[in-house]
C-alpha positions in Angstrom: 154.9 67.9 94.5 158.4 67.8 94.3 158.7 65.9 90.7 156.6 69.1 89.7 159.1 71.9 91.2 162.4 69.6 89.5 160.6 70.0 86.3 159.3 73.7 86.9 162.1 74.8 84.3 161.4 72.3 81.7 157.2 73.0 82.1 158.1 76.6 81.7 160.5 75.7 78.9 157.6 73.8 76.9 155.0 76.7 77.5 157.5 79.5 76.2 158.3 77.5 73.1 154.3 76.4 72.8 153.8 80.2 72.6 156.1 81.0 70.3 155.1 78.1 67.9 151.3 79.6 68.0 152.3 82.9 67.1 154.7 81.7 64.7 151.7 79.8 63.1 149.4 82.8 63.1 152.0 85.5 61.6 153.7 82.8 59.4 151.5 79.8 58.7 151.5 76.5 59.9 153.6 75.1 57.3 156.4 77.6 57.8 159.7 76.1 58.5 159.6 78.1 61.7 156.6 76.7 62.7 157.4 73.4 62.2 160.5 73.8 63.7 159.0 75.1 67.0 156.9 72.4 66.8 159.3 69.7 67.2 160.8 71.4 70.1 157.9 71.2 71.8 157.7 67.7 70.9 161.0 67.2 71.8 160.3 69.4 75.5 157.3 67.2 75.8 158.9 63.8 75.3 161.4 64.9 77.8 159.4 65.7 80.3 157.3 62.8 79.8 160.5 60.5 80.4 161.6 62.7 83.6 158.1 62.0 84.9 158.0 58.4 84.6 161.4 57.4 85.5 160.4 59.3 88.8 157.5 57.4 89.1 159.1 53.7 88.3 161.8 54.1 90.1 160.3 53.8 93.6 158.1 50.8 92.8 161.3 49.0 91.9 162.6 49.7 94.9 159.7 48.7 97.4 160.7 45.2 95.5 164.0 45.5 96.5 163.3 45.7 100.7 
């Protein structure tokens, strides 16, 4: 549960950017510059979230072996 709290800001940023991307897709088309830019930003934020999430999972496992 603590990992989710730490990443709440990032999750909110992903969700708000995703909503903007969907709205842009509806208004400007899926191939518009704005929609594609927002899509890339969502990808970047999701990759950042996954890196944080997986690094939090890996560290405790490694620390167990060091004891």
